[in-house]
SERO-4910 file (N, C-alpha, C, O; in steps of 0.05 Angstrom, whole numbers):
BEGIN
 pado doro    nc1    nc2    nc3   cac1   cac2   cac3    cc1    cc2    cc3    oc1    oc2    oc3
  Met    A    505   -138    326    508   -169    306    504   -170    271    480   -167    268
  Lys    A    511   -172    256    506   -170    231    492   -194    227    495   -217    235
  Ile    A    464   -176    207    443   -191    200    450   -201    175    457   -188    156
  Pro    A    445   -231    177    452   -240    150    428   -227    127    407   -216    134
  Lys    A    436   -232    103    435   -219     79    404   -224     68    391   -209     54
  Asn    A    393   -254     81    363   -253     65    350   -258     82    328   -266     77
  His    A    359   -254    115    344   -256    141    319   -232    138    329   -211    130
  Pro    A    283   -231    144    271   -221    140    275   -199    151    270   -180    136
  Arg    A    287   -189    180    291   -167    191    312   -153    173    302   -133    163
  Arg    A    334   -156    166    337   -144    143    325   -136    126    320   -112    128
  Lys    A    315   -149    106    292   -143     91    273   -114    112    282    -91    108
  Ser    A    262   -116    121    249    -99    138    257    -67    140    244    -46    136
  Leu    A    286    -69    150    306    -54    155    309    -31    130    309     -7    130
  Glu    A    310    -54    104    312    -37     79    287    -26     69    288     -6     54
  Glu    A    258    -40     76    238    -33     71    242      7     85    246     28     73
  Arg    A    238      2    113    240     34    125    270     48    117    278     66    133
  Ala    A    284     43     98    298     62     94    289     80     64    289    103     58
  Arg    A    281     57     52    270     67     26    247     87     33    249    109     22
  Leu    A    225     85     52    212    105     65    213    121     77    194    135     83
  Glu    A    243    125     85    251    150     96    264    165     83    268    188     90
  Arg    A    278    152     54    284    165     27    261    178     19    263    202     16
  Gly    A    238    166     15    214    171      6    202    195     14    191    212      1
  Phe    A    208    192     51    191    219     60    212    243     60    208    267     65
  Glu    A    231    233     54    249    265     46    244    279     23    240    303     21
  Lys    A    245    260      3    236    270    -26    211    285    -22    213    308    -30
  Gly    A    186    277    -10    167    280    -12    150    265    -17    128    274    -11
  Val    A    149    243    -29    136    229    -44    118    215    -17     93    218    -19
  Val    A    128    200      5    111    193     28    104    211     47    124    221     57
  Ala    A     84    220     55     65    224     79     79    213    104     90    191    107
  Lys    A     76    241    129     81    232    149     72    202    158     82    181    165
  Ala    A     37    215    153     17    190    162     28    158    152     24    138    165
  Gly    A     42    159    126     51    144    113     74    124    120     80    103    109
  Leu    A     87    142    146    107    121    157     84    110    185     86     86    191
  Ile    A     75    117    192     52    105    216     39     81    203     42     59    213
  Ala    A     22     86    179      9     66    172     35     33    159     28     10    155
  His    A     55     43    158     81     22    157     87     10    178     94    -13    178
  Gly    A     86     26    200     92      8    224     66     -6    236     69    -25    252
  Arg    A     42      2    229     21    -13    235     23    -47    213     19    -70    220
  Gly    A     31    -36    189     30    -64    165     55    -76    175     55    -98    166
  Glu    A     83    -71    194    101    -87    204     91   -103    229     96   -127    234
  Ala    A     75    -86    244     70   -110    269     54   -130    257     56   -151    269
  Phe    A     36   -131    236     24   -151    229     43   -174    210     37   -198    210
  Asp    A     64   -165    195     71   -180    179    101   -199    203    111   -220    198
  Tyr    A    107   -182    226    118   -195    247    102   -217    258    113   -238    266
  Leu    A     74   -213    260     62   -240    265     56   -262    249     48   -283    259
  Leu    A     59   -259    229     54   -268    209     82   -289    198     84   -307    181
  Gly    A    101   -277    215    128   -294    214    144   -278    189    159   -293    177
  Glu    A    144   -256    181    143   -240    162    163   -260    135    186   -259    126
  Cys    A    136   -280    128    144   -292    103    110   -298     85     90   -287     92
  Thr    A    112   -316     66     85   -305     58     72   -338     61     82   -358     50
  Val    A     47   -337     79     32   -360     89     19   -373     67     18   -361     45
  Pro    A      9   -395     71     -3   -410     51    -30   -394     41    -37   -392     18
  Glu    A    -43   -384     62    -74   -368     48    -56   -345     24    -61   -346      0
  Ala    A    -42   -330     33    -28   -314     10    -26   -322    -17    -38   -312    -36
  Lys    A     -8   -346    -19     -5   -359    -41    -32   -367    -59    -32   -362    -83
  Lys    A    -52   -378    -48    -84   -376    -49    -91   -356    -69    -99   -360    -92
  Gln    A    -87   -329    -51   -103   -307    -54    -90   -291    -75   -103   -273    -84
  Val    A    -58   -298    -86    -38   -287   -103    -48   -305   -132    -48   -297   -155
  Glu    A    -55   -325   -123    -61   -339   -155    -88   -330   -161    -90   -323   -184
  Ala    A   -113   -327   -144   -141   -319   -157   -134   -287   -158   -148   -277   -176
  Ala    A   -116   -265   -145   -115   -244   -163   -105   -251   -181   -125   -254   -195
  Ala    A    -86   -256   -195    -70   -259   -218    -94   -268   -241    -97   -259   -264
  Ala    A   -111   -290   -228   -137   -298   -252   -149   -283   -256   -159   -282   -278
  Met    A   -156   -259   -232   -181   -237   -239   -166   -216   -257   -180   -200   -269
  Leu    A   -142   -214   -259   -118   -192   -271   -126   -199   -305   -134   -184   -323
  Val    A   -121   -224   -307   -115   -234   -332   -142   -236   -344   -143   -235   -369
  Leu    A   -165   -239   -329   -187   -235   -339   -207   -205   -348   -227   -198   -360
  Ala    A   -188   -196   -335   -189   -166   -337   -201   -157   -361   -202   -175   -378
  Lys    A   -213   -129   -371   -217   -117   -397   -197    -95   -397   -182    -93   -417
  Arg    A   -195    -73   -370   -184    -52   -367   -177    -50   -334   -185    -35   -316
  Pro    A   -160    -70   -335   -142    -72   -305   -124    -43   -298   -107    -33   -313
  Val    A   -130    -35   -278   -116    -12   -262    -97    -23   -238   -104    -41   -223
  Ile    A    -81    -14   -237    -58    -10   -203    -56     13   -198    -43     31   -208
  Ser    A    -71     11   -180    -68     44   -162    -43     44   -136    -41     28   -118
  Val    A    -27     67   -143    -12     66   -130    -14     93   -110    -31    109   -117
  Asn    A      0    100    -86      2    120    -70     31    122    -59     44    101    -61
  Gly    A     45    142    -49     63    151    -39     83    126    -35    105    121    -46
  Asn    A     67    110    -16     89     90      4     93     67    -17    116     58    -17
  Thr    A     77     58    -34     76     37    -56     94     46    -75    107     32    -90
  Thr    A     96     71    -73    124     83    -89    148     79    -85    162     67   -102
  Ala    A    157     88    -63    176     86    -42    184     65    -47    206     64    -58
  Leu    A    167     36    -42    180     15    -26    181     -4    -54    200    -19    -57
  Cys    A    160     -1    -76    165    -20   -103    157    -11   -124    144    -26   -139
  Ala    A    164     16   -131    157     28   -158    174      2   -183    161     -9   -201
  Lys    A    197     -2   -179    208    -25   -199    186    -42   -200    172    -40   -221
  Glu    A    178    -61   -180    160    -81   -185    132    -75   -192    122    -94   -204
  Ile    A    114    -54   -188     91    -43   -194     94    -43   -228     77    -55   -242
  Val    A    121    -25   -239    122    -23   -267    124    -64   -281    110    -77   -297
  Glu    A    141    -69   -270    139   -102   -289    115   -121   -276    112   -144   -285
  Leu    A     98   -112   -255     73   -129   -263     58   -115   -269     37   -126   -263
  Ala    A     52    -82   -284     38    -73   -302     46    -86   -331     29   -100   -341
  Lys    A     67    -83   -343     75    -90   -360     60   -125   -365     48   -133   -385
  Ala    A     68   -141   -339     69   -172   -349     34   -176   -354     28   -196   -366
  Ile    A      9   -158   -344    -14   -157   -345    -22   -153   -369    -28   -175   -379
  Pro    A    -26   -132   -387    -14   -107   -384    -40    -93   -369    -63   -100   -370
  Ala    A    -24    -64   -350    -41    -55   -342    -36    -26   -334    -13    -21   -327
  Glu    A    -52     -6   -334    -52     21   -328    -32     18   -301    -24     -2   -288
  Ile    A    -27     44   -297    -14     58   -269    -31     79   -257    -30    100   -270
  Glu    A    -44     80   -238    -54    109   -225    -40    120   -206    -21    108   -195
  Val    A    -46    140   -201    -36    158   -174    -60    159   -165    -80    167   -177
  Asn    A    -59    149   -137    -87    166   -117    -83    163    -91    -75    143    -79
  Leu    A    -91    190    -80    -73    199    -56    -92    212    -35   -103    233    -41
  Phe    A    -96    199     -8   -110    206     14   -100    240     11   -115    258      6
  Tyr    A    -71    242     15    -62    268     12    -52    279      1    -29    287      3
  Arg    A    -72    283    -15    -55    293    -44    -57    329    -50    -73    348    -46
  Thr    A    -34    323    -59    -24    359    -65     -7    357    -87      8    338    -89
  Lys    A     -9    379   -111      8    378   -139     33    363   -130     43    346   -143
  Lys    A     41    371   -109     74    369   -108     78    343   -103     95    333   -118
  Arg    A     68    329    -87     64    303    -92     58    282   -113     71    261   -114
  Leu    A     35    288   -129     34    277   -155     57    280   -165     73    262   -162
  Arg    A     63    302   -179     94    309   -189    118    290   -187    132    279   -204
  Leu    A    117    291   -153    140    269   -150    138    241   -149    157    225   -147
  Ile    A    112    235   -151    104    215   -154    106    205   -186    121    187   -192
  Glu    A     94    217   -202    103    217   -225    133    219   -251    139    211   -273
  Lys    A    143    234   -230    174    227   -231    182    207   -227    197    198   -245
  Glu    A    178    188   -203    188    162   -194    186    151   -216    207    145   -227
  Phe    A    161    145   -232    155    119   -245    161    124   -277    164    107   -294
  Gly    A    162    155   -279    173    168   -300    212    151   -297    222    147   -319
  Lys    A    226    145   -278    252    144   -284    245    108   -295    263    102   -309
  Phe    A    226     87   -293    229     66   -307    214     77   -338    205     59   -351
  Gly    A    213     93   -345    189    100   -377    173     91   -371    172     68   -379
  Val    A    151     98   -354    123     97   -347    115    125   -349    131    144   -345
  Lys    A     86    127   -356     73    147   -357     50    142   -339     36    125   -349
  Ile    A     42    149   -317     31    145   -302     -2    164   -304     -2    186   -315
  Leu    A    -24    154   -295    -50    164   -299    -56    181   -280    -36    185   -267
  Gly    A    -75    193   -271    -85    212   -237    -67    231   -230    -61    236   -206
  Thr    A    -56    245   -250    -40    282   -238    -60    300   -253    -63    324   -248
  Arg    A    -72    288   -269    -85    314   -279   -106    314   -277   -113    318   -254
  Arg    A   -135    309   -301   -160    315   -302   -174    289   -283   -161    268   -282
  Thr    A   -196    291   -271   -203    272   -257   -234    275   -251   -246    296   -247
  Gln    A   -242    250   -251   -270    245   -253   -276    242   -214   -255    240   -202
  Lys    A   -297    242   -199   -293    238   -175   -311    212   -168   -331    208   -182
  Val    A   -306    198   -150   -318    170   -143   -347    180   -126   -346    199   -111
  Pro    A   -368    167   -131   -402    174   -124   -394    173    -90   -384    154    -78
  Gly    A   -399    193    -81   -399    173    -43   -375    181    -31   -374    183     -7
  Leu    A   -359    185    -43   -326    180    -29   -315    211    -24   -305    225    -41
  Arg    A   -320    219      4   -312    245      9   -286    256     10   -281    280      5
  Ser    A   -265    233     19   -243    245     22   -231    245    -11   -242    235    -31
  Met    A   -205    257    -10   -189    264    -34   -184    236    -48   -182    235    -73
  Arg    A   -182    220    -38   -182    196    -52   -201    187    -80   -197    169    -97
  Gln    A   -227    212    -76   -242    205    -85   -237    217   -121   -255    214   -139
  His    A   -212    230   -126   -204    240   -152   -191    215   -164   -172    202   -156
  Val    A   -206    214   -185   -196    184   -212   -195    193   -229   -210    212   -232
  Asp    A   -176    183   -251   -171    195   -279   -190    172   -299   -190    147   -300
  Pro    A   -208    197   -314   -229    179   -327   -216    151   -346   -226    129   -348
  Arg    A   -196    158   -355   -184    138   -371   -166    107   -350   -157     86   -358
  Gly    A   -167    120   -322   -163     96   -315   -183     86   -296   -204     75   -303
  Ile    A   -171     89   -264   -197     80   -248   -224     80   -250   -240     63   -242
  Trp    A   -230    108   -263   -260    117   -276   -269     90   -292   -289     77   -286
  Ala    A   -258     88   -304   -261     72   -336   -258     36   -326   -268     21   -342
  Ala    A   -248     27   -304   -232     -1   -307   -255    -17   -291   -274    -10   -277
  Asp    A   -246    -40   -300   -264    -64   -286   -257    -77   -268   -272    -91   -255
  Val    A   -219    -74   -262   -206    -90   -238   -194    -65   -237   -191    -47   -254
  Val    A   -186    -68   -201   -174    -47   -192   -152    -59   -176   -162    -79   -165
  Leu    A   -123    -57   -169   -111    -73   -154    -99    -47   -126    -78    -38   -133
  Val    A   -106    -39   -108    -98    -16    -92    -86    -49    -72    -89    -74    -70
  Met    A    -67    -18    -57    -39    -28    -39    -43     -6    -16    -47     18    -18
  Leu    A    -40    -21      7    -32     -8     38    -48     13     36    -38     36     36
  Glu    A    -79      7     36    -92     27     37   -113     25     59   -127      6     66
  Asp    A   -111     56     72   -129     62     94   -154     78     95   -152    102     93
  Gly    A   -180     65     97   -202     81     91   -217     59     74   -214     35     70
  Asp    A   -244     84     61   -267     59     47   -263     63     20   -281     56      5
  Arg    A   -247     70     11   -245     72    -18   -251     44    -38   -255     46    -62
  Thr    A   -251     20    -25   -249     -2    -36   -279     -9    -36   -288    -22    -55
  Glu    A   -298      1    -10   -328     -2    -20   -342     13    -34   -364      4    -42
  Phe    A   -334     40    -43   -342     54    -60   -340     49    -90   -358     54   -106
  Leu    A   -309     35    -96   -303     25   -122   -322      5   -121   -336      5   -141
  Arg    A   -327     -8   -107   -350    -40   -111   -375    -31   -121   -388    -43   -139
  Arg    A   -385     -5   -109   -405      4   -102   -413     12   -139   -435     11   -152
  Met    A   -386     18   -146   -388     31   -186   -388      4   -202   -391      5   -226
  Gly    A   -384    -25   -184   -386    -43   -204   -356    -50   -207   -348    -58   -229
  Lys    A   -342    -48   -191   -315    -54   -201   -306    -72   -185   -312    -71   -161
  Lys    A   -290    -95   -196   -274   -115   -180   -250    -99   -158   -241    -76   -164
  Val    A   -242   -109   -139   -220    -96   -125   -205   -117   -112   -214   -135    -98
  Ile    A   -177   -114   -121   -154   -130   -105   -144   -112    -86   -140    -89    -92
  Ala    A   -141   -121    -67   -126   -110    -40    -93   -128    -34    -89   -153    -35
  Val    A    -78   -112    -30    -56   -123    -12    -50   -111     15    -36    -90     19
  Asp    A    -65   -130     39    -65   -115     58    -62   -129     88    -81   -140     99
  Leu    A    -38   -128     99    -32   -150    120    -48   -143    138    -42   -157    157
  Asn    A    -72   -124    145    -85   -134    166   -112   -145    155   -125   -130    140
  Pro    A   -121   -168    162   -148   -182    142   -173   -176    161   -196   -186    157
  Leu    A   -165   -157    185   -196   -148    192   -201   -120    175   -225   -117    171
  Ser    A   -189   -104    168   -184    -74    156   -215    -73    142   -233    -90    143
  Arg    A   -214    -52    133   -244    -51    117   -237    -51     96   -244    -70     82
  Thr    A   -219    -33     85   -206    -52     52   -201    -85     53   -207    -95     31
  Ala    A   -195    -98     67   -191   -125     67   -222   -136     70   -228   -151     52
  Arg    A   -235   -133     80   -265   -148     83   -283   -131     57   -303   -141     45
  Lys    A   -275   -113     53   -292   -100     29   -284   -112     -8   -300   -113    -27
  Ala    A   -253   -119     -8   -252   -130    -24   -255   -160    -41   -254   -181    -29
  Asp    A   -258   -158    -67   -264   -184    -75   -245   -206    -73   -250   -230    -70
  Val    A   -219   -191    -76   -193   -217    -69   -170   -206    -44   -166   -183    -53
  Thr    A   -158   -208    -25   -147   -194     -6   -123   -216     -4   -124   -240      4
  Ile    A   -100   -199    -14    -70   -209     -6    -60   -206      9    -43   -188      7
  Val    A    -62   -223     38    -51   -218     60    -24   -219     62    -15   -240     72
  Asp    A    -11   -206     55     23   -210     49     36   -180     45     21   -163     34
  Asn    A     58   -173     51     77   -157     46     76   -142     28     84   -140     51
  Val    A     75   -127     10     68   -111    -10     98   -116    -29     94   -113    -53
  Thr    A    120   -121    -23    149   -125    -29    151   -157    -32    168   -163    -48
  Arg    A    139   -173    -22    134   -198    -25    115   -208    -45    120   -224    -64
  Ala    A     85   -195    -37     74   -193    -58     63   -192    -87     49   -207   -100
  Leu    A     78   -164    -92     76   -158   -123     88   -181   -144     77   -192   -163
  Pro    A    118   -184   -132    140   -202   -153    116   -228   -158    109   -235   -181
  Ala    A    107   -240   -134     97   -262   -137     71   -261   -156     64   -277   -174
  Leu    A     60   -240   -146     31   -236   -174     41   -235   -196     31   -247   -215
  Ala    A     69   -217   -199     75   -211   -232     79   -243   -244     71   -248   -266
  Lys    A     92   -260   -229    100   -294   -237     74   -313   -235     71   -336   -243
  Asn    A     57   -298   -221     25   -320   -236     16   -310   -254      6   -325   -271
  Val    A     15   -284   -260      2   -273   -277     14   -288   -302      0   -305   -314
  Lys    A     38   -284   -310     53   -300   -328     40   -324   -334     30   -330   -356
  Arg    A     40   -341   -307     39   -370   -312      7   -376   -317      2   -396   -331
  Met    A    -10   -364   -307    -42   -361   -315    -47   -348   -343    -70   -352   -353
  Lys    A    -32   -337   -356    -25   -330   -379    -24   -357   -399    -38   -358   -419
  Val    A     -9   -374   -393      2   -392   -400    -22   -416   -399    -27   -430   -419
  Leu    A    -36   -416   -371    -52   -439   -371    -82   -427   -389    -96   -442   -402
  Gly    A    -86   -401   -385   -114   -395   -409   -127   -388   -381   -123   -391   -356
  Leu    A   -150   -375   -405   -173   -364   -393   -194   -380   -377   -205   -372   -357
  Arg    A   -196   -402   -389   -213   -421   -374   -203   -433   -351   -218   -447   -337
  Val    A   -185   -429   -348   -167   -441   -317   -172   -414   -299   -186   -412   -279
  Ala    A   -157   -394   -310   -164   -369   -290   -197   -365   -277   -205   -360   -254
  Gln    A   -212   -368   -300   -246   -371   -288   -248   -395   -271   -258   -389   -250
  Glu    A   -243   -418   -272   -242   -443   -247   -233   -433   -224   -245   -434   -203
  Thr    A   -201   -420   -229   -189   -408   -208   -208   -395   -187   -209   -398   -163
  Leu    A   -221   -378   -203   -233   -355   -189   -264   -369   -180   -271   -360   -158
  Asn    A   -279   -385   -190   -298   -393   -182   -298   -407   -157   -317   -408   -141
  Lys    A   -271   -422   -154   -270   -434   -126   -254   -423   -107   -244   -435    -88
  Tyr    A   -249   -390   -117   -248   -378    -94   -261   -364    -73   -280   -349    -80
  Asn    A   -253   -366    -43   -263   -353    -22   -248   -333     -9   -226   -337      0
  Asn    A   -261   -307     -8   -243   -294      2   -250   -291     32   -231   -295     47
  Glu    A   -275   -285     42   -275   -287     67   -261   -313     81   -241   -310     96
  Asp    A   -269   -334     77   -254   -358     87   -224   -353     87   -214   -355    109
  Leu    A   -205   -345     67   -181   -346     68   -177   -317     89   -158   -319    104
  Leu    A   -192   -294     91   -183   -278    113   -192   -293    143   -181   -288    165
  His    A   -207   -304    142   -209   -320    174   -191   -339    182   -185   -343    206
  Lys    A   -180   -354    161   -158   -372    161   -132   -351    176   -122   -354    198
  Ala    A   -126   -329    155   -104   -312    157   -100   -298    189    -79   -299    202
  Trp    A   -128   -285    200   -130   -277    223   -135   -303    239   -143   -295    262
  Met    A   -135   -328    237   -130   -348    257   -107   -351    261   -101   -358    284
  Arg    A    -85   -346    242    -53   -352    248    -47   -334    256    -28   -336    271
  Ile    A    -60   -303    251    -39   -277    263    -45   -291    305    -26   -295    320
  Arg    A    -68   -295    309    -72   -292    330    -68   -324    341    -84   -327    360
  Lys    A    -58   -340    337    -53   -366    349    -12   -362    339      4   -378    348
  Gly    A     -6   -345    325     25   -339    324     35   -358    312     58   -365    318
  Thr    A     18   -371    291     30   -395    272     37   -387    244     34   -403    225
  Gly    A     49   -358    240     63   -346    216     89   -366    215    107   -363    198
***
């Protein structure tokens, strides 16, 4: 049976194909394929659509990015394969630096990801000289002194681990995109967007542009009213009840 062009299932199949190509190139790690499968399961339970909670989360994330002095977008292999173009568009809208940060960090993968973003005329950070996030033991500890190390706001996506907690300890604000509202990343972030990254990023870029027009006062008021814990709870209840 032919799947309609805009059907969520078709989009899921397209995402899988992008990841497979990324894996074949060496951009995506083997574990990244497993991680994507976990995310797909949560997305299915949410109805493969952007739920009302996510819309509020995106609005708050946009406000935080607009108010930031040195925002940085952190990328890995999966996000590079799935939405490098959308990441570049968001970075330009903010504007923000883009930095590669990998759990399975190798020089080859760093070069390949750097090359992928180079196709869009963007020079990313994180491929060379690094500082170490205090206390973090994984290879994610390596951050660029011009990027995440000096950032006040960091956007992390499709993450599995404790880096968010250690970035918070450094005094940074963290925005996460995570389909699992119970993950460590989701619970430790200041703002968590419970949505598929391929839907969240275009929405975030649109909201950043809108928030810039509304002004810094509105952005601050939006953040003052935001409650991440409450929205994570509502997202989890939606998953449990199957009301996506």
